[in-house]
TORBAZA-883168 format. One record per residue (C-alpha): residue number from 1; residue in one letter; x, y, z. Coordinates in Angstrom, 3 decimals, padded with zeros to 6 digits. Layout:
N
{NUM, "a", {X, Y, Z}}
...
This chain:
57
{1, "m", {-029.711, -022.758, 020.007}}
{2, "a", {-030.917, -019.284, 020.986}}
{3, "k", {-027.356, -017.968, 020.747}}
{4, "v", {-027.042, -019.357, 017.220}}
{5, "l", {-030.286, -017.720, 016.118}}
{6, "l", {-029.318, -014.424, 017.724}}
{7, "a", {-025.984, -014.498, 015.931}}
{8, "a", {-027.724, -015.194, 012.613}}
{9, "l", {-030.157, -012.306, 013.151}}
{10, "d", {-027.311, -009.968, 014.057}}
{11, "e", {-025.184, -011.107, 011.128}}
{12, "q", {-027.818, -010.470, 008.491}}
{13, "g", {-029.342, -007.416, 010.155}}
{14, "l", {-033.020, -007.061, 010.944}}
{15, "p", {-033.877, -004.389, 008.353}}
{16, "e", {-032.305, -006.414, 005.545}}
{17, "l", {-033.902, -009.664, 006.684}}
{18, "a", {-037.304, -007.993, 007.073}}
{19, "a", {-037.070, -006.521, 003.576}}
{20, "e", {-036.267, -009.977, 002.208}}
{21, "i", {-039.100, -011.746, 004.057}}
{22, "a", {-041.851, -009.121, 003.746}}
{23, "p", {-042.877, -009.809, 000.126}}
{24, "d", {-043.285, -013.532, 000.868}}
{25, "w", {-045.625, -012.726, 003.742}}
{26, "d", {-047.384, -009.892, 001.906}}
{27, "l", {-046.629, -007.514, 004.777}}
{28, "p", {-044.825, -004.190, 005.044}}
{29, "a", {-041.147, -004.573, 005.939}}
{30, "e", {-041.696, -002.435, 009.063}}
{31, "v", {-044.229, -004.945, 010.419}}
{32, "v", {-041.921, -007.884, 009.737}}
{33, "q", {-039.012, -006.042, 011.348}}
{34, "s", {-041.112, -005.374, 014.438}}
{35, "g", {-041.882, -009.085, 014.692}}
{36, "l", {-038.225, -009.974, 014.272}}
{37, "e", {-037.308, -007.500, 017.002}}
{38, "t", {-039.825, -009.192, 019.306}}
{39, "l", {-038.378, -012.598, 018.451}}
{40, "r", {-034.852, -011.331, 019.132}}
{41, "s", {-035.984, -009.946, 022.486}}
{42, "h", {-037.494, -013.299, 023.440}}
{43, "l", {-034.370, -015.161, 022.354}}
{44, "e", {-032.240, -012.860, 024.507}}
{45, "q", {-034.320, -013.903, 027.531}}
{46, "v", {-034.024, -017.652, 026.930}}
{47, "q", {-031.910, -019.491, 029.454}}
{48, "g", {-031.130, -023.153, 029.924}}
{49, "d", {-033.459, -025.614, 028.240}}
{50, "t", {-036.316, -023.174, 027.749}}
{51, "v", {-038.442, -023.743, 024.672}}
{52, "l", {-040.168, -020.989, 022.719}}
{53, "l", {-043.349, -021.872, 020.863}}
{54, "y", {-044.837, -019.488, 018.350}}
{55, "e", {-048.004, -019.661, 016.320}}
{56, "i", {-048.022, -017.585, 013.159}}
{57, "t", {-051.504, -016.560, 012.157}}
């Protein structure tokens, strides 16, 4: 699953995805992009049956 999400992030591109998401979250695109970069980094570290749990506040 992590590989699929990584491929989707790479396909769309983080700056473009952040710009699309930012207005919905009422945040600057740079902040959203930073969060997406963190998510991508975590996904790159996932191995086996590891589960990532995030709480968005």
